[in-house]
C-alpha positions as CSV (number, residue, x, y, z in Angstrom):
1,L,91.0,110.3,79.5
2,H,91.1,107.6,76.9
3,S,91.0,103.8,76.6
4,L,93.9,102.0,75.0
5,Q,92.4,100.0,72.1
6,K,95.5,98.4,70.5
7,Y,99.2,98.5,71.1
8,C,101.2,98.0,67.9
9,G,104.7,98.9,69.1
10,T,107.8,96.8,69.5
11,D,109.2,98.1,72.8
12,S,110.1,95.6,75.4
13,V,109.1,97.9,78.3
14,V,105.8,99.7,77.8
15,T,104.6,102.5,80.2
16,I,100.9,103.2,79.7
17,P,100.3,107.0,79.6
18,N,98.5,108.7,82.5
19,S,95.8,109.8,80.1
20,V,94.6,106.1,79.8
21,F,91.7,104.9,82.1
22,A,91.2,101.4,80.5
23,I,93.0,98.8,78.5
24,E,90.5,97.3,76.1
25,K,89.9,93.7,75.0
26,E,92.9,92.1,73.3
27,A,94.9,95.4,73.3
28,F,98.2,93.7,73.6
29,R,97.2,90.2,72.5
30,G,99.9,88.2,70.9
31,N,102.6,90.9,71.2
32,E,105.9,89.1,71.0
33,H,108.0,92.1,72.1
34,I,106.6,93.2,75.4
35,E,108.4,92.0,78.5
36,K,107.3,94.5,81.1
37,V,104.3,96.8,81.3
38,I,103.8,99.7,83.8
39,I,100.2,100.6,84.4
40,P,99.6,104.0,86.1
41,I,97.1,104.9,88.8
42,T,94.7,106.3,86.2
43,V,94.0,102.9,84.7
44,K,90.8,101.6,86.5
45,H,90.0,98.7,84.3
46,I,91.7,95.9,82.2
47,D,89.4,94.1,79.8
48,E,89.4,90.4,78.9
49,L,92.3,89.0,77.0
50,A,94.1,92.3,77.2
51,F,97.6,90.6,77.5
52,A,96.6,87.2,76.2
53,E,99.3,85.2,74.5
54,C,102.1,87.7,75.3
55,K,104.6,84.9,75.8
56,N,107.5,87.2,76.7
57,L,105.6,89.2,79.3
58,K,107.5,88.8,82.6
59,T,106.5,91.7,84.7
60,V,103.3,93.8,85.1
61,E,103.5,96.8,87.4
62,I,100.1,98.0,88.6
63,H,99.9,101.3,90.4
64,C,96.1,101.4,91.0
65,P,95.0,99.4,94.0
66,T,91.3,99.7,93.0
67,I,91.8,98.4,89.5
68,S,89.3,95.9,88.1
69,F,89.8,93.0,85.6
70,K,87.6,91.2,83.2
71,K,88.1,87.5,82.8
72,N,91.4,86.1,81.5
73,P,93.4,89.3,80.8
74,F,96.6,87.3,81.1
75,F,95.4,84.1,79.3
76,N,98.2,82.0,78.0
77,S,100.9,84.7,78.7
78,A,104.3,83.7,79.9
79,S,104.6,80.5,81.9
80,E,106.2,82.4,84.8
81,F,105.6,86.1,85.4
82,E,105.1,88.5,88.2
83,I,102.8,91.3,89.1
84,I,104.0,94.2,91.2
85,F,100.9,95.5,92.8
86,K,100.9,98.9,94.6
87,G,98.3,97.8,97.2
88,T,97.6,95.1,99.8
89,K,97.0,91.4,99.2
90,A,93.3,92.0,100.1
91,D,93.1,94.8,97.5
92,F,94.5,92.5,94.9
93,E,92.3,89.5,95.7
94,K,89.3,91.9,95.6
95,A,90.3,93.2,92.2
96,A,91.3,89.9,90.8
97,G,88.4,87.9,92.4
98,K,86.5,85.3,90.5
99,V,84.6,86.2,87.4
100,K,81.5,84.2,86.9
101,I,81.5,82.8,83.4
102,A,78.7,80.3,83.3
103,V,75.7,79.1,85.3
104,D,74.3,75.7,84.4
105,E,71.1,74.6,86.1
106,Y,70.1,70.9,86.4
107,Q,67.3,69.0,87.9
108,S,66.8,65.3,88.3
109,G,63.6,63.4,88.5
110,D,60.4,64.2,86.7
111,Y,58.0,66.7,88.4
112,H,55.1,65.3,86.5
113,H,55.7,61.6,87.1
114,P,53.2,60.2,89.6
115,T,55.7,57.7,91.2
116,A,58.6,60.1,91.6
117,T,59.7,60.3,95.2
118,H,62.3,63.0,95.2
119,F,63.8,65.7,93.0
120,E,67.1,67.5,93.0
121,Y,67.8,70.9,91.6
122,Y,71.3,72.3,91.6
123,K,73.5,74.8,89.8
124,I,77.0,74.5,88.7
125,I,78.7,77.9,88.6
126,T,81.9,78.1,86.7
127,Y,84.4,80.7,87.7
128,S,87.6,81.8,86.0
129,H,90.5,83.5,87.6
130,I,92.3,86.2,85.8
131,F,95.2,83.8,85.4
132,S,93.7,81.0,83.4
133,S,95.6,79.1,80.8
134,D,95.1,76.2,78.4
135,E,94.9,72.9,80.2
136,Y,98.3,71.9,78.9
137,E,100.1,75.1,79.6
138,P,101.1,75.4,83.3
139,F,102.0,78.7,84.7
140,T,103.0,80.5,87.9
141,C,102.3,84.1,88.7
142,T,103.8,85.7,91.8
143,V,102.0,88.9,92.9
144,K,104.2,91.2,95.1
145,C,101.9,93.3,97.2
146,S,102.7,96.0,99.7
147,D,102.1,93.5,102.5
148,G,103.5,90.3,101.1
149,E,103.2,87.9,98.2
150,L,100.5,85.8,96.5
151,V,101.3,83.0,94.2
152,Y,98.9,81.7,91.6
153,H,99.4,78.4,89.8
154,Q,97.6,76.9,86.8
155,M,93.9,76.6,87.6
156,P,92.0,76.9,84.3
157,Y,88.5,76.6,85.9
158,R,87.1,76.2,89.3
159,T,83.6,74.9,89.9
160,R,81.3,75.2,92.9
161,Q,78.2,73.2,93.2
162,E,75.1,74.5,94.9
163,R,72.3,72.1,95.7
164,T,68.8,73.2,96.6
165,T,65.9,70.9,97.1
């Protein structure tokens, strides 16, 4: 099996060969021709920015329900596109889950100050979904799974704050 490093073709419909197990970083980035890509069951991994800025990409067909993604494989692709996923909604959400991209730790107060009365320590963890876009580029992606649909809208970053004292 091989990994697909770079696609340089001009086809509007691209079927990834069964000999490919991974689509590497930026493999299709900026391709203006691709409208549909069919990903076989052999592809277990799609790397970050693999389909970034493919503005004409309308349909992605994924035949591997256990596929995994790195962050932002569809960054700034078409404003409306669909993924046909050969698996359940739960399979897709597990595969597409949140990718941790940053952890910032903060503390307030001064541990060494003699009059300090309380201290706060907290983390802000920044996550990115696989469907992020520039702040000014809204998008909608509909994922058609074997047991229904999932719809993703523009959500460039999601933060969750954890506080520990």
